[in-house]
Structure formats: structure tokens, C-alpha cells
N, C-alpha and C positions, 0 to 999 in steps of 0.2 A: 264307315263309308270312306273309300280313298278319295283323294282328289287327282286331277288330271292336268298335265301342263298344257301349254298353247298348241301342242301337236296332237292333244288327245292321250297322251300316255299318262298311266298312273303315276302319282308322284308322293304317294303316302309316305315313303321312307325319308324323301327329302322334307317333307312337311313336318315329320316328327323331329328330323335333326334340327330344322329351323327353329322349332318350338324350344327344342332344349337349349339351343344356342341362345335364344331369346331370354331363357330363365337364367342361364349361366351369367349372362351379362348383366341381367338385373341383380343376380346374387354378388357378383364381383363389384358392380357400382354400389350396392349397399355397405358391403365390406369396405370398399374405399371411402366411402362417406364416412363411415363408423370410425375408421381409422383416422381420416383427416380431423373429425370432431375429437377424437381422443388426443390426438397430436396437438391440437390447438389448445385442448384444455391442459395438457401436460405442460405445454409451452407456458400457459398462463399461470399455472400453479408454480412452475420454476421461476418464472418472473416475479410472482409475488412473495415466493419464498426468499428469494435473494434480495429483494428490496427490502422485506421486512427484517432482514438479517442485520441491517446497517443501524447503529446507533448514532446519534447525532446530538451535536450542542451549538445552541445558537450564540456564537461568539461575537458575531458583530452586535446584537442587540445588547450583550452584556457589557461590552466595551465602549460602546457608544461613538461618538465622533472624535474623542481625545486620542487620536492615534496618528501615526504617520500617514501621509497622503498615499493614495494608491498611485501606482505607477500609469503614466499616460498610456491609454488603450488605442490600438488601431481602429479605424472606422469599421463598422459592421459590413460584412461582404454582401456584395449585390447577388441578385437571384442567380447570375449566371457564374458567379464564383463559388468556392467550396464553403458549405455553412459551418465548418469547424473552425474555432477560434484559433488565432496565430499570435496573439499578443503574449507579451512577457508575463510570467507568472511567478510568484514567491510562496512556497508551500513550507510549512513547519512539519517535518515528518518525525514522530516519535515512536520509539520502541517501548512499550509499558512493560514492566515486570510485575504486573498484577498476579497475586497469589491466590485470587477467587477463583473458585471452581475447581474441580478434582484434577482435571487436565493440566491446568497452570501448576498446581501444586506439585504434581509429578514431575514436571520439567523443571520448575523452578525451586521448589521447596520452600520453607520459611513459613511466615505467619500466613494465615488466611485473610487477614485485614490489610487495608491499605495497598499503595502501589507507588512506583518510583519511576522516573523517565530516564532510565539508564542508557538510552540511545537518542540524540536529538541532533537532527540534521535540518539545515535551511536548504531547500532545494530551489535554486534559481534556474527558471527555463528562460532562455533568451527569446526575444521576438522572432518568430518564425518557427520556433520550438524545433530546432535540429541541433541545438547545443544546450548543455546544461552545466551548472557548478553545483556541487553538493558540498556545503560547509558543514563539517561537525563540530559541535560545541561540547567540550569536555564536561562531565557532569560535576566535577570537581571545582569548576571556575567560580571563583568569588565575585558576586555580582550584587548590584542594587535591585532587589526585587520591589517593584512599584505595588502602591495599594491595589489590591483585587478585590472585585465584587464575589461575595460568597452566593451560592445557589441557596443557602439557607437564609439569606438576609444579611445585610451590613457588609463590612468589607475588612480586608486585613490591613495591618499597618504597613508602612513603607519599612523595608528591612535593608541594612547596609552589610556589605561584605558577608553575606549568606552564600550557601551554595546553590549553583543554578538549579539543580534539581530538586530543591526545596520547593520551588515555585508550583510544580505538579503535584507533589505531595500534599501542599497546603490548599491549593486553589484549583486543581484539576486544569483541563485544557485551557480554560479562559485565562489563568493566571500564567501558564506556561507560554501562551502566546504574547501577554502583556509584557512578561519578561523578556522575552526574545526581541519584540519591537523596542523596547526601552534600551536594550543592549546594543541593537544593530542600527536602529534608525530607519528600519525597512518595515512597510506594510506587509503583513502575511495574508495574502489573498485567500488561502485555504488551509486547512488542518486536517492531518491525516495520523491516526494512531493504530497500531497494530499491537496484539499482546503475544505472550509466550507461545501458546499453543496455535494461534493463527499463523504464526511465521513458520512453525515447524510443519503446520499442514500445508501451507503454501509450496514450501519446498518440495514436500513429498507428493503432492498434486502435479508439480511440474517434472517430476522423474529425479529430483535430486540436483545438486550443484556442483560444479568442478571448480576447486580452489587450489592455487599453489602457495604453500607456505615456505617462508624463508629460512625458517629455524625449526628445531624440534619444539613440539609444545606438550607439556606435562603439568596439567591444572588440576590440583585436588579439588578446587571449589566448583569448576564446571564439569570435572570427571571426563576431560578430553586429553586423548593421548595420540599425538600424530607425529610421524617423523617427517623431517623437512622433505618437501617435494610436492607432487600433484596428487590431490585425492578427490575422489567422488563423493559427496557426503549426502546422507538422508537428512530429513527435517530435525531430528534430534540432535544428530552431529553438527549440524549447520547452526543450530540455536547454541549448543556448546561453544562453537568457535566464536559467535558472536558475544558470548558472555565471558569467554577466557580473558584474563587479566594478569593473574599471578605466574602463569606458567610460561611468559614471554618477557623480553627485555627487561625493563626495571621494575615490572611488576604494577606500573602506573596505569591510570585510565588512557593514556596516549598511545600504548600499544595496543590496547583493545579497539580503539578507534581504527587503528590501521587494518585490523583484521575486518571490522564490520564494514570499510570501504571496500576491502576486497569482495566481500560477499554482496555488496550492492552491484558491482559490476558483473559478477557471477551470474546473479539473478536476471540481469538485464540480458546478458548472452544466452541464458536458458529459456527465458520467455521468448526471444526472437527465433530460437531453433525448434521450439516444443511443437510446432504445428497446430496451435490450438484451433485456428480457424478450419481446419480439415478434420478435427477429432472433437465433435460436439460433447460426447462424454467426459473428455478430460477438460474441455473448456468450463463445463459446468462444476466439475470438480474443483478447479482453480478458483472459479469465482464464488463457490460456496465457502471454500477455505477462506479466502480473503474477506468477504462480506460478513461471515460469521464471527469474526474477530475485530471487526473495524469500527471505529470511531471516526467521524468526520464533522467538518462544520457544516451547517445547514445548506451551504452552496454546493455540498458533493454528497447529500443525503439520499440520493436516488440512484438506482441502476442506470437510468439513462444519462445522469450527469457524469457518472463515473465512466460510462462507455464513451461519451463524448470527450473526456479528458484523455482517456486512453487512445482513442483514434486520433486525437490532435497530435499525440506524441508518437505516432507511428514510424516517422522518419529519423526518430532519436536512437541512435546506436551507442553501444557501451562505449566505443572509441571517442564518441562526441562529449562524454560526460566527464568533467574534471572533478577530482575529488580532493578536498584540501581541509586541513584542521585550522580553525581559528588560531592566530598566533598567541601564544600563552608563554608566561614566564613564571617561575615557582613564586608564590606569595611570600613576602618578607615575614608576614606574622605566622606563616605555618608551612613548611615545606612540603606538606601532603596536599596542599592546596595550590591552584594556579590563578592567576589573573590576566586579563587580556594585556598582550604586549602592544604598546603603542610606539609609533603611529602606525605601525604594520597593520593590527587589527582593524582600526578605523578606516584605512585605506583599502582593505578587502571589502568591507561592507560598502564604502562609497562605490566601488566598482560594480557593485551589483544593484544599485538603485536606479 
């Protein structure tokens, strides 16, 4: 039986069309609701996955209170101000040449046990977080390594005139931080470490980096060959550049540091132009690459804490980042080692406190 409109005309077709529209809208609503649930579930899984990727070390508990004082912090922002922190920060950033895992062995070779900190940078972020100074510490620097607590119990003995990178090899992140604080007199607010495969994956996820070299590079150890000039490097090439030592200059660690500092600025430039916020797939790829090979202190061991740090640095451009190397001179006892040059080294650290 058909229906009639207000004028008495039959409206069966209209009624059927209205019924179909109703069913279509209901079906669309169910699909939309399902997609929303799936989207939220996927987002939740992605957040959990990235969060679970991060490895952390409780450095504060391990070192206790016998450390340099923290820099004075600015008052907490009011409800009407930005909730992001703006105080100065000092971060110890290490590049680990861990040989553990198949990917790291393919990129670095060598023994499958142990690790060294071939790249060490103290990153000082000024109050306001619009300028920064990155100070590289040569791994061959002879230092006094303080007594360091061991995760297995007990502690190491104080070691005099020992190589800087021995701290990480013997006592991991805790001893690396303790040694840097002893050397600089500066409290490290945070610790960040990334290994071979993580660095290469990060560069690839960003679409590579563009670096200009001042001289030809031919390094049999890193297997990198580049003519002087500008090059766009993928992850494996960028890692090789960061490890290049014998193919440039006098073959010392100081030449390698110069290349590593170029890479730091190239990465900052690439991150700023990669359009991560408008490309969720690439953003996830970058986040997965970083967190999957990251070790931090417990103050940065969650995705929300890392995101907060990243957002607080959004106004920091590569042009506002100064890269320097701790002043050193050849060691009298061994020309293949260096020691801090005073008073220049002390004055540098003093300027960052």
C-alpha cells in the first residue's frame, strides 16, 4: 500500500527513497564510527609502540646528590602562558657504536659484544630555547674518570689520564654522565644516546641529508668515497661520514668531529623542511626510527616527554646553533692522545653554566 502526501497524492517512491537514504546514512554512520574506533585504536597502538621502544637509565638515582648543581630554572608558566618549558638545558648526547644486533653489525662491523661512545656532545640550550651551543668532546681526550656505580653492584675505581670514551665502555651511560660532569663542572639535565642503526634509519626517514665537504674523502675504514662538494646522503652514507676519520685531514678524531658537526646542522635543516606535521606517515616513520634505537635518562623516557622537549625547541634553527670542539692540545705522554687546553677549556665550560 502506498502513502499519500498532504495533498492526497501517492508518495510511495518518495517513501522508498527516504527509507533507502535512512539506511545509507545509518550504514555510513556505522562505517564512520568503525573507522573512528579503528583510527583511535591504531593511534593508541602507535603511541604504545613508540613509547615501548624507548630504553631508559635512572641516572639521577645512580649518581645521587654528589653532582654539580642544576642551573636556576624560570618560574613555572601561568595558566595563560605557554605550558612548554623555557629554561636552559644541558644534555649529554652520545652516539654509540654498539655492535649488538644484526643491523648494527652490518653498519659497523666488529665484535658483537661491548660498545663505545665515539661521538660525545654536550648540548647547551639557552634560556628561551632559541639558541644553542653544541660542544664536541674528542673521544681520545685523557681525563680523570671518577668512581662510577655499576649496575651489577659496587663501583669502579677512580682512573687518572684515561681515555674519555672508556667511561661509557666500563660503566655505560651513568659513568659517561659522571665523567662529563667531572670534566665540565656542569650538571647534565638529560641524557640521549642513539646507536648506529638508529642514526641511519633516522636519516633515511627524513629523506636523507645534504652536506658540503671541503675536501675529497676516501676512507677505507668507513668505506666512504666522496669528492669535495655538496652531496645528498642516505642513512648509510651519513653514518659513514660520521665515522670517517682516516680519510681526511691528519686522520685524527678532530677531523671526524668537524664532519659530525656538519651532520648535526644538516639534520636540523632537514627536520625543519621535511613537513613532518603534514605527513603523519613520515612523522611516524621518523618517530619509530628514533625511539627504536634510543636510550635516555628517566626524565625523557616517554613519548610525551620527548614531544614536549621537541615542541619547546620549535623556534631553534640551525643558524642559531653554534658548534665548537672542546679546546685540546696533544698530550705530552702520547702524541696520539689529547688533553684539555687550559684556560680555554675551562672558560668555555664556565660560559655555559
